[in-house]
C-alpha positions as a LaTeX table, in Angstrom:
\begin{tabular}{lrrr}
\hline
Residue & $x$ (\AA) & $y$ (\AA) & $z$ (\AA) \\
\hline
Met1 & 2.36 & 9.21 & 10.43 \\
Ser2 & 2.06 & 6.00 & 8.48 \\
Leu3 & 2.87 & 5.40 & 4.82 \\
Phe4 & 1.88 & 2.46 & 2.66 \\
Val5 & 4.57 & 1.43 & 0.16 \\
Gly6 & 3.33 & $-0.81$ & $-2.61$ \\
Asn7 & 5.01 & $-2.49$ & $-5.56$ \\
Val8 & 8.10 & $-3.47$ & $-3.57$ \\
Ser9 & 10.34 & $-5.77$ & $-5.59$ \\
Lys10 & 11.37 & $-9.14$ & $-4.18$ \\
Asn11 & 14.94 & $-7.92$ & $-4.80$ \\
Val12 & 14.52 & $-5.18$ & $-2.15$ \\
Ser13 & 15.44 & $-6.09$ & 1.41 \\
Leu14 & 14.35 & $-4.62$ & 4.73 \\
Lys15 & 17.80 & $-3.02$ & 5.00 \\
Asp16 & 17.36 & $-1.36$ & 1.57 \\
Leu17 & 14.03 & 0.13 & 2.61 \\
Glu18 & 15.41 & 1.30 & 5.96 \\
Glu19 & 18.36 & 3.02 & 4.23 \\
Glu20 & 16.08 & 4.92 & 1.86 \\
Phe21 & 13.38 & 5.95 & 4.33 \\
Met22 & 15.72 & 6.80 & 7.24 \\
Lys23 & 17.18 & 9.60 & 5.10 \\
Phe24 & 14.05 & 11.60 & 5.97 \\
Gly25 & 14.04 & 10.95 & 9.71 \\
Ala26 & 13.70 & 8.24 & 12.30 \\
Cys27 & 11.15 & 5.65 & 11.23 \\
Lys28 & 10.03 & 2.08 & 11.72 \\
Val29 & 9.84 & $-0.11$ & 8.62 \\
Asn30 & 7.47 & $-3.09$ & 8.52 \\
His31 & 8.39 & $-4.97$ & 5.32 \\
Arg32 & 5.81 & $-7.57$ & 4.22 \\
Gly33 & 7.06 & $-8.88$ & 0.90 \\
Ser34 & 5.55 & $-6.90$ & $-1.96$ \\
Tyr35 & 4.52 & $-4.02$ & 0.30 \\
Ala36 & 5.63 & $-2.24$ & 3.46 \\
Phe37 & 4.40 & 0.16 & 6.10 \\
Ile38 & 6.64 & 3.01 & 7.22 \\
Glu39 & 5.89 & 4.76 & 10.52 \\
Tyr40 & 7.29 & 8.25 & 11.14 \\
Pro41 & 6.73 & 10.13 & 14.40 \\
Asp42 & 6.90 & 13.41 & 12.46 \\
Glu43 & 4.33 & 14.15 & 9.73 \\
Gln44 & 6.69 & 16.39 & 7.76 \\
Asp45 & 9.29 & 13.59 & 7.54 \\
Ala46 & 6.61 & 11.24 & 6.20 \\
Glu47 & 5.45 & 13.83 & 3.65 \\
Asp48 & 9.03 & 14.45 & 2.47 \\
Ala49 & 9.64 & 10.71 & 2.07 \\
Arg50 & 6.34 & 10.23 & 0.22 \\
Met51 & 6.98 & 13.07 & $-2.20$ \\
Thr52 & 10.61 & 12.17 & $-2.89$ \\
Leu53 & 10.48 & 8.38 & $-3.07$ \\
Asn54 & 7.13 & 7.86 & $-4.81$ \\
Ser55 & 7.84 & 6.26 & $-8.22$ \\
Lys56 & 11.50 & 5.64 & $-7.29$ \\
Asn57 & 12.88 & 2.56 & $-9.03$ \\
Met58 & 14.08 & 0.05 & $-6.44$ \\
Gly59 & 15.01 & $-3.47$ & $-7.48$ \\
Gly60 & 13.45 & $-3.04$ & $-10.93$ \\
Leu61 & 10.02 & $-1.81$ & $-9.79$ \\
Cys62 & 8.78 & 1.72 & $-9.15$ \\
Leu63 & 7.50 & 2.22 & $-5.60$ \\
Asn64 & 3.93 & 3.38 & $-5.09$ \\
Ile65 & 3.77 & 5.38 & $-1.86$ \\
Glu66 & 0.63 & 6.81 & $-0.30$ \\
Trp67 & $-0.76$ & 7.51 & 3.14 \\
Ser68 & $-1.79$ & 4.32 & 4.91 \\
Lys69 & $-5.35$ & 3.73 & 6.06 \\
Arg70 & $-4.14$ & 4.26 & 9.64 \\
Ser71 & $-3.04$ & 7.78 & 8.73 \\
Thr72 & $-5.32$ & 10.77 & 9.21 \\
Arg73 & $-4.26$ & 11.91 & 5.71 \\
Tyr74 & $-5.52$ & 8.78 & 3.93 \\
Asp75 & $-8.00$ & 9.61 & 1.17 \\
Pro76 & $-9.74$ & 6.59 & $-0.43$ \\
Ile77 & $-10.71$ & 8.67 & $-3.47$ \\
Lys78 & $-7.08$ & 9.48 & $-4.32$ \\
Ser79 & $-5.82$ & 6.02 & $-3.39$ \\
Asn80 & $-4.47$ & 3.60 & $-6.01$ \\
Arg81 & $-4.80$ & 0.68 & $-3.62$ \\
Pro82 & $-7.39$ & $-2.01$ & $-4.34$ \\
Ala83 & $-10.56$ & $-1.56$ & $-2.34$ \\
Gly84 & $-10.27$ & $-4.99$ & $-0.79$ \\
Arg85 & $-12.89$ & $-7.68$ & $-0.48$ \\
Leu86 & $-16.33$ & $-6.64$ & $-1.62$ \\
Asp87 & $-19.39$ & $-7.13$ & 0.52 \\
Arg88 & $-21.52$ & $-10.18$ & $-0.34$ \\
Gly89 & $-24.19$ & $-8.04$ & $-1.93$ \\
Gln90 & $-21.71$ & $-6.43$ & $-4.35$ \\
Glu91 & $-20.01$ & $-9.61$ & $-5.59$ \\
Lys92 & $-20.94$ & $-11.09$ & $-8.95$ \\
Cys93 & $-21.25$ & $-14.78$ & $-9.65$ \\
Tyr94 & $-18.72$ & $-16.14$ & $-12.17$ \\
Lys95 & $-21.28$ & $-18.66$ & $-13.47$ \\
Cys96 & $-24.34$ & $-16.48$ & $-14.11$ \\
Gly97 & $-22.92$ & $-12.95$ & $-13.77$ \\
Gln98 & $-25.61$ & $-11.88$ & $-11.29$ \\
Pro99 & $-24.74$ & $-9.92$ & $-8.12$ \\
Gly100 & $-25.51$ & $-11.07$ & $-4.60$ \\
His101 & $-23.88$ & $-14.49$ & $-4.54$ \\
Ile102 & $-20.73$ & $-16.32$ & $-5.59$ \\
Ser103 & $-20.42$ & $-19.27$ & $-7.98$ \\
Lys104 & $-20.46$ & $-22.00$ & $-5.30$ \\
Asp105 & $-23.87$ & $-20.67$ & $-4.16$ \\
Cys106 & $-25.26$ & $-20.31$ & $-7.71$ \\
Arg107 & $-28.58$ & $-22.06$ & $-8.33$ \\
\hline
\end{tabular}
């Protein structure tokens, strides 16, 4: 099972994350700066880590932990993660405020 860990402080190292998440079982930590992905082979270990470490203060920031999009338990409705890039038809132009194009394409 895969967890997404957001709001990771720049003061938190890969070793720090491994120490915290390994307490719940064997896992692989993929630290990418301000976020990380944690892979557990066992779903219960992932659930225990998510429930216990969510909102834990590490390095001055509180972790935000949820199921990753690769997980079968991911729910976009409950997710606090940004939706990502919008489709062209949903974007609004910064110049005119109309949807369907961006400012460089504004007439």
